[in-house]
Structures are given as structure tokens and as C-alpha cells.
C-alpha positions in Angstrom: -2.9 -57.8 -18.0 -1.5 -60.7 -20.1 -2.6 -61.1 -23.7 -5.8 -63.1 -24.4 -3.9 -66.3 -25.3 -1.4 -66.3 -22.5 -1.8 -67.8 -19.1 -4.2 -66.0 -16.8 -2.7 -65.9 -13.3 -5.5 -65.6 -10.7 -4.9 -65.0 -7.0 -7.8 -66.0 -4.7 -7.5 -64.5 -1.2 -10.0 -65.5 1.5 -10.6 -63.3 4.5 -11.0 -65.9 7.2 -13.0 -63.6 9.5 -15.7 -63.2 6.8 -15.6 -66.8 5.7 -16.2 -68.0 9.3 -19.3 -65.8 9.6 -20.6 -66.8 6.2 -20.1 -70.5 6.8 -21.8 -70.3 10.2 -24.7 -68.4 8.8 -25.5 -70.9 6.1 -24.9 -73.9 8.4 -26.9 -72.7 11.4 -29.3 -69.9 10.5 -30.1 -70.1 6.8 -32.8 -72.4 5.5 -30.2 -74.3 3.4 -28.4 -75.7 6.5 -25.4 -76.2 4.2 -21.7 -75.7 4.5 -19.3 -74.1 2.0 -17.5 -76.5 -0.3 -14.1 -74.8 -0.5 -12.8 -76.7 -3.5 -15.9 -75.8 -5.6 -15.8 -72.2 -4.3 -12.3 -71.9 -5.6 -13.3 -73.3 -8.9 -16.2 -71.0 -9.1 -14.0 -67.9 -8.4 -11.5 -69.1 -11.1 -14.2 -69.6 -13.7 -16.0 -66.3 -13.0 -12.7 -64.4 -13.3 -12.0 -66.1 -16.7 -15.5 -65.1 -18.0 -15.3 -61.6 -16.5 -12.1 -60.7 -18.3 -12.9 -62.5 -21.5 -10.2 -65.2 -21.2 -12.3 -68.3 -22.0 -10.1 -71.0 -23.5 -6.8 -69.8 -22.2 -4.8 -71.7 -19.6 -5.3 -70.5 -16.0 -3.0 -70.6 -13.0 -4.7 -70.2 -9.6 -3.1 -69.8 -6.3 -5.4 -69.7 -3.3 -4.7 -68.3 0.2 -6.8 -68.3 3.4 -6.0 -65.7 6.1 -6.9 -67.2 9.4 -8.3 -64.7 12.0 -6.6 -66.5 14.8 -3.0 -67.3 15.8 -1.9 -70.9 15.2 -1.9 -73.0 18.4 -0.5 -76.4 19.2 -2.9 -78.9 17.9 -4.1 -81.7 20.1 -5.3 -84.7 18.1 -8.4 -86.0 19.8 -10.5 -86.6 16.7 -12.0 -89.9 15.8 -13.2 -91.3 12.5 -16.9 -90.5 12.0 -17.2 -87.9 14.7 -18.1 -85.2 12.0 -15.6 -82.7 13.5 -13.3 -82.0 10.5 -11.0 -79.2 11.2 -11.4 -76.1 9.0 -7.7 -76.0 8.2 -7.8 -79.6 7.0 -10.7 -78.9 4.7 -8.9 -75.8 3.3 -5.7 -77.7 2.8 -7.5 -80.5 1.0 -9.1 -77.9 -1.3 -5.6 -76.5 -2.1 -5.5 -73.4 0.0 -2.4 -72.2 1.8 -3.4 -71.2 5.3 -1.8 -68.1 6.9 -2.3 -67.6 10.6 -2.6 -64.2 12.3 0.3 -62.6 14.0 0.9 -63.2 17.7 0.6 -59.5 18.5 -2.9 -59.4 17.0 -4.0 -62.4 19.1 -6.4 -60.4 21.3 -7.9 -58.4 18.4 -11.3 -59.3 17.0 -11.1 -58.9 13.2 -9.5 -59.9 10.0 -5.9 -60.9 9.4 -4.3 -57.8 7.9 -1.3 -59.6 6.5 -3.5 -60.3 3.5 -3.1 -56.8 2.2 0.7 -56.9 2.2 0.9 -60.4 0.7 -1.6 -59.6 -2.0 0.2 -56.4 -2.9 3.6 -58.2 -3.1 2.0 -60.7 -5.5 0.9 -57.8 -7.7 4.2 -55.9 -7.4 6.3 -58.9 -8.5 3.9 -59.7 -11.3 2.9 -63.1 -9.9 -0.8 -62.5 -10.6 -2.9 -60.8 -13.3 -6.1 -60.7 -11.4 -6.9 -60.7 -7.7 -10.2 -62.2 -6.3 -10.9 -61.2 -2.7 -13.7 -62.8 -0.6 -14.3 -60.3 2.2 -16.8 -57.9 3.7 -14.3 -55.9 5.8 -13.6 -52.2 5.4 -10.1 -52.7 6.7 -9.2 -54.0 3.3 -10.4 -50.9 1.5 -6.8 -49.7 0.8 -6.0 -52.8 -1.2 -7.9 -52.0 -4.5 -6.0 -48.8 -5.1 -2.6 -50.3 -4.4 -3.3 -53.1 -6.8 -4.6 -50.7 -9.4 -1.2 -48.9 -9.4 0.4 -52.2 -10.3 -2.1 -52.8 -13.1 -3.9 -55.6 -11.3 -7.7 -55.4 -11.2 -9.6 -56.7 -8.2 -12.9 -58.7 -8.1 -14.6 -58.5 -4.7 -16.9 -61.3 -3.6 -19.1 -59.8 -0.8 -22.0 -61.1 1.3 -25.0 -59.3 2.8 -27.4 -61.1 5.1 -29.6 -60.8 8.2 -30.5 -63.4 10.7 -31.7 -63.8 14.3 -29.3 -65.2 16.9 -31.3 -65.8 20.1 -33.2 -62.6 20.6 -30.8 -60.5 18.6 -31.0 -59.6 14.9 -27.6 -59.8 13.2 -26.9 -57.6 10.2 -23.8 -58.7 8.1 -23.0 -56.4 5.2 -20.1 -55.7 2.9 -18.4 -52.4 3.8 -19.6 -49.8 1.3 -16.2 -48.2 0.9 -14.5 -51.5 0.1 -17.3 -52.3 -2.4 -17.1 -48.8 -4.1 -13.3 -48.9 -4.5 -13.2 -52.4 -5.9 -13.2 -52.6 -9.6 -15.7 -55.4 -9.8 -18.2 -56.8 -7.3 -20.4 -59.9 -6.9 -23.2 -60.2 -4.4 -22.5 -63.8 -3.4 -25.8 -64.1 -1.4 -27.7 -63.6 -4.7 -25.6 -66.3 -6.4 -26.2 -68.7 -3.5 -30.0 -68.1 -3.7 -30.1 -69.1 -7.3 -28.4 -72.5 -6.8 -29.8 -74.2 -3.7 -27.7 -77.2 -2.6 -29.5 -80.5 -3.0 -28.7 -84.0 -1.8 -29.9 -85.5 -5.1 -27.9 -83.2 -7.3 -25.0 -84.7 -9.2 -23.0 -81.5 -8.5 -23.8 -78.5 -6.4 -22.4 -75.0 -6.9 -20.3 -74.2 -3.9 -22.3 -75.5 -1.0 -22.8 -79.0 0.3 -26.1 -80.1 2.0 -25.4 -80.8 5.6 -26.8 -83.8 7.6 -26.7 -83.7 11.3 -24.9 -86.9 12.7 -27.7 -87.1 15.3 -30.4 -87.3 12.7 -28.8 -90.0 10.6 -27.3 -93.3 12.0 -23.7 -94.0 11.4 -23.3 -95.9 8.1 -20.7 -98.3 9.5 -22.8 -99.1 12.6 -25.8 -99.8 10.4 -23.8 -102.1 8.2 -22.3 -104.0 11.2 -25.8 -104.5 12.6 -26.9 -106.0 9.4 -23.9 -108.3 9.5 -24.7 -109.4 13.0 -28.3 -109.9 12.2 -27.4 -112.2 9.3 -25.5 -114.5 11.6 -28.8 -115.4 13.2 -30.5 -115.7 9.9 -31.1 -119.4 9.1 -30.6 -118.7 5.4 -27.2 -117.1 6.2 -25.5 -114.4 4.2 -26.2 -110.6 4.1 -29.0 -108.9 2.3 -28.2 -108.6 -1.3 -30.2 -105.3 -1.7 -28.1 -103.3 0.7 -26.9 -100.0 -0.8 -24.3 -97.6 0.3 -25.4 -94.2 1.4 -24.6 -91.3 -1.0 -21.9 -90.1 1.3 -20.2 -93.6 1.4 -20.6 -94.1 -2.3 -18.5 -91.0 -3.0 -15.6 -92.7 -1.2 -15.5 -95.5 -3.7 
């Protein structure tokens, strides 16, 4: 590890198979009905690593990688502004993650992208990182902590444990005990999330964003246009002066 006053190089690696399940859980089944904010999650992981290793005040270099559980396919652009169907890859790219797709020979396999292990190890072997933060629950990655340890790179594991009902079936999602035991450091992320519920009125949430269904809230632009059209029939003319932007629209200004 670098000295206390040198740059701390953190590698943040996301297991896409786990992240997909976690995001789905909080969005559809958890009482929050919130989605993960990938940019804030990255910042949280960076800040936690800094505090954990006693490197407050030192400069930090963070490289972030997302390992997609599927093979990249040819994209067909059929999205429209305001349809609420943002692609996961676009959100990750905007948050500064490099997206790595699964290998074609693993296309039919259901599970994580195992290329993460080799890439993470190479980063440690060539001294590109001082600390590795892995977000995963999968036991397939249990060989990684020891390989990193041989290169002098500690690993912080961000795991999730939760239970929910899907239809008539109870789903149990737990961090693999072997991966948890072998990792040098562990954070139960479900406990962190419970302490900081996402709120619409909050100036800044932790790493989740409150989700509003498009069907339950009218389109802001349609509402605005209706007000404009209504003002044309108003004998006084002009628009309402008290009209305010929605919080979502205000963030774009």
C-alpha cells in the first residue's frame, strides 16, 4: 500500500449479475421503490475506502468497471425522449464506469462475468491499484481475495442479503459465505441502505434515487403545453406566473 500522503488508487469492480438483482429488488419489491444512483454509489465506495484505510485528505484515483452478465448485442435505437426507458449501459457510462460485456462462449450461461477476476488481478499485479472494492454476492469470485493478497492489495467486499416474494415464491438472495469469509473487509450494504432511505425532498440522497412511475405522474412537458394552450383562450392573455418546474425538471437547469 502507498504511504499515507501519496495517491490512493482504488479499483471499483461491479458484478453486473448481482447489481441487476439488487437494482430490481429495490425498484420492484422493496418499500423504497428506488433505483441505484451509480454515480453516488461510486462516490460512496471511494469515500468508504478512504476512511477504512485511514487515508483521509490524500488524493484519490478511482477507476470503475462494470462486468455485464450478457454478451453485447447490436443496439436498435427505438427510444424516445421522456419514455423513461434509459439503458443501463448509458447510465453506467454517464456515471464513469467502463462496461465489459461477457464472452460469446458464455452467452448461454446464467451467472456473473468471470473476466472480472482476471482483470482485477492484472490491475493488482501491475500495481495499478492499491485497494480493490468489489460489489458482488457470488461465490464464483472467492478465488480473487487470495490472489490479490499475494500482490499486497486488500479487498473490500460490498455484499447484499435480502428476502422478497415474487409471485407465490419467496426469493432468498445472500452473499456467498466463502466469498465473505475470504475477503479482508466486508460491508452489509442492505444495512447501509436501511439507515438512509431515499427521499424526494432530500437535497442529496446516499446512493439511491426515489422512483416515480411515469403512469402516476403526468409528463412535465405535456402539462406545460396544456397550460400554454389554455392561456391562448384566456382573455387576460399570458401564462400563469406561479407555474413552477417539477424537481426533476429543475435539476436540468
